[in-house]
C-alpha positions as CSV (number, residue, x, y, z in Angstrom):
1,M,-70.6,50.6,24.2
2,K,-73.4,51.9,23.8
3,K,-77.1,51.3,23.2
4,I,-79.0,54.4,22.1
5,L,-82.0,55.0,24.2
6,A,-84.8,57.6,23.9
7,L,-86.2,56.7,27.3
8,V,-85.4,58.2,30.6
9,I,-85.9,56.2,33.7
10,V,-85.2,57.9,37.0
11,A,-85.0,56.2,40.4
12,I,-86.8,52.9,39.6
13,M,-87.1,50.8,42.7
14,L,-86.6,47.1,42.1
15,T,-87.7,45.3,45.3
16,T,-88.0,41.9,46.7
17,L,-91.3,41.4,44.9
18,L,-89.5,41.7,41.6
19,V,-86.3,39.9,42.0
20,G,-86.4,38.2,45.4
21,C,-83.8,40.3,47.1
22,G,-83.7,41.5,50.7
23,G,-84.8,44.9,51.9
24,G,-83.5,47.7,54.1
25,D,-81.1,50.6,53.6
26,S,-78.1,48.7,54.9
27,N,-78.1,46.4,51.8
28,T,-79.3,48.8,49.1
29,I,-77.0,49.4,46.1
30,N,-77.8,52.4,44.0
31,V,-76.9,52.0,40.3
32,W,-76.7,55.0,38.0
33,S,-76.2,54.8,34.2
34,F,-77.0,56.5,30.9
35,T,-78.3,53.3,29.3
36,D,-80.0,50.2,30.6
37,E,-77.2,47.8,29.8
38,V,-75.3,47.7,33.1
39,P,-78.5,48.0,35.3
40,N,-80.1,45.1,33.3
41,A,-76.9,43.1,33.6
42,I,-77.0,43.6,37.4
43,L,-80.6,42.6,37.7
44,R,-79.9,39.5,35.5
45,F,-77.0,38.6,37.8
46,Q,-79.4,38.8,40.7
47,E,-81.9,36.6,39.0
48,M,-79.3,34.0,38.3
49,N,-77.9,34.3,41.9
50,P,-80.8,34.5,44.3
51,D,-78.5,34.4,47.3
52,F,-77.1,37.8,46.2
53,D,-79.0,39.5,49.1
54,Y,-79.0,43.2,48.1
55,E,-81.7,45.6,47.0
56,I,-80.9,47.3,43.7
57,V,-82.1,50.8,43.0
58,V,-81.7,51.9,39.4
59,T,-81.4,55.4,37.9
60,V,-81.1,55.7,34.1
61,I,-80.9,59.2,32.6
62,G,-80.2,59.9,28.9
63,T,-77.1,61.9,27.9
64,D,-79.0,64.4,25.8
65,G,-78.1,67.9,26.7
66,G,-75.6,66.7,29.4
67,G,-78.5,65.6,31.6
68,Y,-76.9,62.5,32.9
69,Q,-73.6,64.2,33.8
70,E,-75.3,67.0,35.6
71,A,-77.5,64.7,37.6
72,L,-74.7,62.3,38.4
73,N,-72.4,65.1,39.5
74,A,-75.0,66.5,41.8
75,A,-75.7,63.1,43.3
76,L,-72.0,62.4,43.9
77,L,-71.4,65.8,45.4
78,G,-74.6,65.6,47.5
79,G,-73.8,62.2,49.0
80,G,-76.1,60.6,51.4
81,A,-78.3,57.5,51.1
82,D,-79.4,58.2,47.5
83,A,-75.9,58.8,46.1
84,P,-74.7,56.3,43.4
85,D,-72.8,53.3,44.6
86,I,-72.1,52.0,41.1
87,F,-72.1,54.5,38.3
88,T,-71.1,54.4,34.6
89,A,-69.5,56.9,32.2
90,E,-69.0,56.7,28.4
91,A,-65.8,57.5,26.6
92,A,-66.9,61.1,25.8
93,F,-66.8,62.0,29.5
94,V,-65.2,59.1,31.4
95,L,-62.0,61.1,32.2
96,N,-64.1,63.5,34.3
97,Y,-64.5,60.7,36.8
98,S,-61.3,58.7,36.3
99,Q,-58.7,61.5,35.9
100,Y,-60.0,65.0,36.4
101,E,-62.4,67.0,38.6
102,L,-64.5,64.1,40.1
103,A,-61.8,61.4,40.1
104,G,-61.7,61.6,43.9
105,F,-65.1,59.8,44.0
106,A,-63.8,56.7,42.3
107,L,-62.8,53.8,44.4
108,P,-59.7,52.0,43.1
109,Y,-60.5,48.5,41.9
110,S,-57.6,47.1,43.9
111,E,-59.2,48.4,47.1
112,L,-62.6,47.3,46.0
113,F,-61.5,43.8,45.1
114,G,-59.0,43.4,48.0
115,E,-56.2,42.4,45.6
116,P,-54.0,43.9,42.9
117,V,-56.1,44.5,39.8
118,A,-53.2,44.3,37.2
119,P,-53.1,40.5,37.2
120,L,-56.9,40.3,36.7
121,I,-56.6,42.7,33.8
122,A,-53.8,40.7,32.2
123,A,-55.6,37.4,32.7
124,A,-58.7,38.8,31.0
125,A,-56.6,40.5,28.3
126,V,-58.4,43.8,28.5
127,A,-57.5,46.2,25.7
128,P,-54.8,48.7,26.7
129,Y,-56.8,51.8,25.7
130,A,-59.6,50.7,28.0
131,V,-57.2,50.5,30.9
132,E,-55.6,53.9,30.0
133,L,-58.9,55.7,30.2
134,G,-59.9,54.1,33.5
135,T,-56.6,54.8,35.3
136,R,-56.2,57.7,37.7
137,P,-52.8,59.3,37.1
138,S,-52.4,60.8,40.6
139,D,-52.0,57.3,42.2
140,N,-51.8,55.1,39.0
141,E,-54.9,53.2,40.2
142,V,-57.4,51.6,37.9
143,V,-60.7,53.1,39.0
144,A,-62.9,51.9,36.1
145,L,-63.0,49.4,33.3
146,P,-65.5,48.9,30.4
147,F,-67.4,45.7,29.6
148,Q,-67.3,46.5,25.9
149,M,-64.4,46.7,23.5
150,T,-65.2,49.4,21.0
151,G,-62.3,49.2,18.6
152,S,-63.8,49.9,15.2
153,G,-63.8,48.8,11.6
154,F,-65.2,49.8,8.2
155,I,-68.6,48.1,7.8
156,Y,-69.5,48.0,4.1
157,R,-72.1,46.7,1.6
158,R,-70.9,43.5,-0.1
159,S,-72.9,44.0,-3.3
160,L,-71.6,47.6,-3.7
161,A,-68.0,46.5,-3.2
162,I,-68.4,43.8,-5.9
163,D,-69.8,46.4,-8.3
164,I,-66.9,48.7,-7.6
165,W,-63.9,46.4,-7.2
166,G,-65.1,43.0,-8.2
167,T,-64.7,41.5,-4.7
168,D,-66.4,41.6,-1.3
169,D,-63.6,39.8,0.5
170,P,-62.8,41.6,3.7
171,V,-59.0,41.1,3.3
172,E,-59.0,42.4,-0.3
173,V,-61.4,45.3,0.5
174,G,-59.3,46.2,3.5
175,N,-56.2,46.5,1.3
176,I,-58.2,48.8,-1.0
177,V,-59.7,51.2,1.6
178,G,-56.5,51.4,3.7
179,P,-54.4,51.7,5.6
180,G,-54.3,55.4,5.9
181,W,-56.6,58.2,4.7
182,D,-54.8,58.8,1.4
183,Q,-55.7,55.3,0.4
184,F,-59.2,55.7,1.7
185,L,-59.7,58.7,-0.5
186,V,-58.4,56.9,-3.5
187,A,-61.0,54.2,-2.8
188,A,-63.7,56.9,-2.4
189,E,-62.9,58.2,-5.8
190,E,-63.3,54.8,-7.3
191,A,-66.6,54.4,-5.5
192,Y,-67.7,57.8,-6.8
193,A,-67.0,56.7,-10.4
194,H,-69.6,53.9,-9.8
195,G,-72.2,56.3,-8.4
196,V,-71.6,55.2,-4.8
197,A,-70.9,57.4,-1.8
198,M,-68.0,56.2,0.4
199,L,-69.6,57.4,3.6
200,A,-72.8,59.0,4.6
201,G,-71.1,62.2,5.8
202,E,-67.8,63.8,6.7
203,G,-68.7,63.4,10.4
204,D,-68.2,59.7,10.0
205,A,-64.6,60.3,9.2
206,W,-64.2,62.9,12.0
207,Q,-65.4,60.3,14.5
208,A,-62.5,58.1,13.5
209,I,-59.9,60.8,13.1
210,R,-60.6,62.4,16.5
211,S,-60.5,59.1,18.3
212,A,-57.3,58.0,16.7
213,A,-55.3,61.0,18.0
214,T,-52.5,60.1,20.3
215,S,-52.3,63.4,22.2
216,P,-55.1,65.3,24.0
217,W,-56.5,68.7,23.0
218,I,-55.1,70.3,26.2
219,V,-51.4,70.0,26.9
220,D,-49.9,71.8,29.8
221,G,-53.0,74.1,30.1
222,Y,-52.9,75.1,26.4
223,L,-55.1,74.1,23.5
224,E,-53.1,72.2,20.8
225,I,-54.3,71.0,17.4
226,S,-52.4,67.9,16.7
227,P,-51.4,67.1,13.1
228,E,-53.6,63.9,13.4
229,R,-56.7,66.1,14.1
230,E,-55.7,68.9,11.7
231,L,-55.8,66.2,9.0
232,F,-59.6,66.3,9.1
233,F,-59.5,69.7,7.3
234,D,-57.9,67.8,4.4
235,V,-59.8,64.5,4.5
236,G,-63.1,66.1,5.3
237,Y,-62.7,68.8,2.6
238,S,-62.1,66.1,-0.1
239,L,-65.0,64.0,1.1
240,Y,-67.3,67.0,1.0
241,N,-66.2,68.8,-2.1
242,D,-65.4,65.8,-4.3
243,D,-68.9,64.4,-3.5
244,F,-67.6,61.3,-1.8
245,T,-70.4,61.4,0.7
246,T,-74.1,62.3,0.7
247,K,-73.4,65.2,3.1
248,V,-75.7,64.0,5.9
249,A,-75.1,64.2,9.6
250,S,-74.6,61.2,11.8
251,W,-77.9,60.1,13.5
252,S,-79.9,62.0,10.9
253,E,-82.7,60.5,8.7
254,G,-80.3,60.4,5.8
255,W,-77.7,58.6,7.8
256,F,-80.1,55.9,8.7
257,A,-81.4,55.7,5.1
258,G,-78.1,54.6,3.8
259,M,-78.2,51.5,6.0
260,S,-81.3,50.3,4.2
261,G,-80.2,51.4,0.7
262,A,-82.8,54.2,0.7
263,S,-80.4,57.1,0.5
264,E,-80.2,59.4,-2.6
265,R,-77.0,57.6,-3.6
266,P,-76.0,54.2,-2.3
267,I,-73.6,54.5,0.7
268,L,-70.8,52.0,0.7
269,G,-70.1,51.9,4.4
270,Y,-69.9,53.2,8.0
271,L,-67.0,53.4,10.4
272,G,-67.7,52.0,13.9
273,P,-67.7,49.2,16.5
274,A,-69.8,46.2,17.3
275,W,-72.5,48.2,19.0
276,L,-73.1,50.2,15.8
277,I,-73.9,46.9,14.0
278,N,-76.0,45.3,16.7
279,Y,-78.0,48.3,18.0
280,V,-78.2,50.6,15.0
281,M,-77.4,49.1,11.6
282,A,-79.1,45.7,12.1
283,E,-82.3,47.4,13.2
284,N,-82.3,49.8,10.2
285,A,-80.9,47.6,7.4
286,G,-84.2,46.4,6.0
287,D,-83.6,44.5,2.8
288,T,-79.8,45.0,3.0
289,F,-79.6,42.7,6.1
290,G,-76.9,40.1,5.3
291,D,-75.4,42.2,2.5
292,W,-72.7,43.6,4.8
293,A,-69.1,42.8,5.8
294,I,-66.5,44.4,7.9
295,T,-62.8,45.1,7.4
296,H,-60.1,47.2,9.0
297,A,-60.7,51.0,9.3
298,P,-58.1,53.2,7.6
299,V,-56.7,54.0,11.1
300,P,-57.2,52.2,14.4
301,F,-59.8,54.0,16.5
302,T,-62.4,53.4,19.2
303,W,-65.9,54.8,19.5
304,G,-67.9,54.8,22.8
305,G,-67.8,52.3,25.6
306,T,-69.2,52.2,29.1
307,W,-66.8,52.3,32.1
308,V,-68.0,51.1,35.4
309,F,-67.1,52.9,38.7
310,A,-67.6,52.3,42.4
311,N,-68.2,55.3,44.7
312,E,-65.4,55.9,47.1
313,N,-68.0,57.0,49.7
314,S,-70.2,53.9,49.5
315,D,-71.0,52.3,52.8
316,E,-68.6,49.5,53.9
317,S,-71.5,47.2,54.5
318,I,-72.3,47.0,50.7
319,R,-68.8,47.0,49.3
320,G,-68.8,43.2,49.1
321,G,-71.8,43.3,46.8
322,I,-70.5,46.2,44.7
323,A,-67.2,44.3,44.3
324,E,-69.0,41.1,43.2
325,L,-71.0,42.9,40.6
326,I,-68.2,45.0,39.1
327,R,-65.8,42.1,39.0
328,W,-68.4,40.0,37.2
329,I,-69.1,42.7,34.6
330,T,-65.5,43.9,34.0
331,V,-62.8,41.3,34.6
332,D,-64.5,38.0,35.0
333,H,-63.5,36.0,31.9
334,S,-64.9,32.7,33.0
335,E,-67.7,30.8,31.2
336,T,-70.2,32.3,33.7
337,G,-68.9,35.9,33.5
338,F,-71.1,38.6,32.1
339,Q,-68.8,39.1,29.2
340,Q,-69.1,35.5,28.1
341,Y,-72.9,35.9,28.0
342,F,-72.7,39.3,26.3
343,A,-70.2,38.2,23.6
344,N,-72.4,35.3,22.7
345,G,-75.8,37.0,22.9
346,N,-77.3,34.7,25.5
347,L,-77.3,36.8,28.7
348,F,-81.1,36.7,28.9
349,A,-81.7,33.1,27.7
350,G,-84.2,31.6,30.0
351,S,-84.8,34.8,31.9
352,E,-88.2,35.3,33.5
353,L,-87.3,38.9,34.5
354,F,-86.6,39.9,30.9
355,P,-88.9,37.8,28.7
356,D,-88.7,40.0,25.7
357,Q,-84.9,39.8,25.7
358,A,-85.0,36.1,26.2
359,Q,-87.3,35.7,23.2
360,Y,-84.5,37.2,21.0
361,Y,-82.4,34.2,21.9
362,V,-85.2,31.7,21.3
363,D,-85.9,33.3,17.9
364,G,-82.3,33.2,16.9
365,R,-82.0,37.0,16.7
366,I,-79.0,37.0,19.0
367,F,-77.3,40.3,19.7
368,K,-73.6,39.6,20.2
369,D,-71.1,42.2,21.1
370,A,-67.4,42.8,21.3
371,V,-66.5,42.7,24.9
372,G,-63.6,44.0,27.0
373,S,-61.9,40.6,27.6
374,G,-59.7,39.4,24.7
375,V,-59.8,36.0,26.3
376,V,-63.6,35.8,26.0
377,L,-63.6,37.2,22.5
378,A,-61.0,34.7,21.4
379,R,-63.2,31.7,22.3
380,S,-66.5,33.3,21.3
381,D,-68.4,32.9,18.1
382,G,-68.6,36.3,16.5
383,T,-70.4,35.3,13.3
384,L,-73.4,37.4,12.4
385,D,-76.1,36.9,9.9
386,F,-76.0,40.6,9.3
387,L,-72.4,40.2,8.1
388,G,-73.2,37.3,5.8
389,G,-71.8,34.8,8.4
390,Q,-68.5,36.7,8.9
391,D,-66.9,36.5,12.3
392,M,-66.7,40.2,13.5
393,N,-64.1,39.3,16.1
394,D,-61.5,38.8,13.4
395,I,-61.6,42.5,12.9
396,F,-62.6,43.9,16.3
397,V,-60.0,42.0,18.4
398,P,-57.0,43.6,16.6
399,A,-58.9,46.9,16.3
400,G,-59.2,47.1,20.1
401,A,-55.5,46.1,20.6
402,G,-54.4,48.9,18.2
403,A,-56.6,51.7,19.6
404,S,-55.2,54.4,21.8
405,G,-56.6,56.2,24.8
406,R,-53.9,58.8,24.9
407,G,-55.9,61.3,22.8
408,F,-58.7,61.7,25.3
409,G,-59.0,64.6,27.7
410,P,-61.3,66.9,29.6
411,F,-64.0,68.9,27.7
412,D,-63.7,66.6,24.6
413,E,-67.4,66.8,23.8
414,T,-67.3,70.6,23.6
415,I,-63.9,70.8,21.8
416,N,-64.6,68.0,19.3
417,Q,-68.0,69.6,18.3
418,A,-66.5,73.0,18.0
419,F,-63.7,71.8,15.7
420,E,-66.1,69.8,13.5
421,D,-68.4,72.9,13.2
422,Q,-65.6,75.1,12.1
423,A,-64.3,72.5,9.7
424,T,-67.7,72.1,8.1
425,Q,-67.9,75.9,7.5
426,Y,-64.6,75.6,5.8
427,F,-65.7,72.7,3.7
428,M,-68.8,74.7,2.6
429,G,-66.8,77.7,1.6
430,E,-68.1,79.9,4.3
431,K,-64.7,80.5,5.9
432,T,-61.1,80.2,4.8
433,R,-59.0,77.5,6.5
434,E,-57.2,80.2,8.5
435,E,-60.5,81.8,9.6
436,A,-61.9,78.5,10.8
437,F,-58.8,77.7,12.9
438,A,-58.8,81.2,14.4
439,D,-62.5,81.1,15.2
440,F,-62.1,77.6,16.8
441,K,-59.4,78.8,19.1
442,A,-61.3,82.0,20.0
443,Y,-64.4,79.9,20.8
444,I,-62.6,77.6,23.1
445,F,-61.0,80.5,24.9
446,D,-64.4,82.2,25.3
447,V,-66.2,79.1,26.5
448,L,-63.5,77.2,28.4
449,A,-60.9,79.9,29.1
450,I,-58.2,77.7,27.5
451,P,-55.6,79.7,25.6
452,S,-53.8,78.5,22.5
453,R,-50.1,78.3,22.0
């Protein structure tokens, strides 16, 4: 999950004056994150549970330029009183802390909770991919879980689908745009014939293709380009050169413009999870709000997510508080668990600490999200006005169940970006396919010293 923030908040002290908690170093819990979602959830928990007698110190640092990772790594390695006790990582770099170089700092959930974690995961019906990414292979211990489920779908404009195919029904549209990329490109050609771009840019497809891979980039110390990822050179080439997109980059002005219908050509849809709807599309839709629906993506994939860790080196005196918070956020599937509130958009209802967030609930502008617990999702109302009253959980629950975590590995941010850059140069005719692949492999060797087979 993932809420995009421009702000950077570093070392904000939240004391007894603010939330009524106790003072002193012996009961201080340091919380580090790259967005405000987990810190705000913890502070809301404290507001709802005034007997939770800990002082919370929050550090939020944006991920731009790798700033969060650099600061977090330094804080973990430095240790001491200011080191994180609870920290988060997103899918792009979660394996650095769950499976690779800094995994030794992660406290296993079974040790944190004082009981086996597998039954808790099963009882909450956490999506398998989420567990895979949070499991440390060296001891097969779960060391992190997310609170979101970021299985993704194809979010499309109803009115444009009716113009193209005569229907906006999610089941029928799903059968038109998939399964598989060949079928998606057939649909893109039909959309093009009606003056509609299937996607905003080729990068939207790359996000899905790279996350759907079932093997990592690095296998036995060598760089390997799986057939699933190599497919982007075909799919992306067709999307670009057959004018099936508006050729804009994700997060660019043109990308946002398609959400409100202000792009140079109408854009039919976007590939992504619930957070893309709630935190990005809904805020940028303008007059198109309510003219959207969601169906299955051409392939199962996941995008983003926030995994929650406990520091192995945290003081024993605060582990009880850390355990209570992380359990509430990640595996508590009760009616009073964080995920129950988050899935139904009412976490801040009645809050005095977060009056602006509470007002969203009063005004009926409720931000619901797809959460990690399948049990919570199954009983929650996922209908959204943005989707014309459609229940998003009908798509996101199976999307999460079908997503894989086996394609993730170390250095994914660097490798994924390099591959997309080389593919784009191929699409634009600046390089041959062979040159693009060769330059990609050479770049990875130069930057990461990883050879190719």
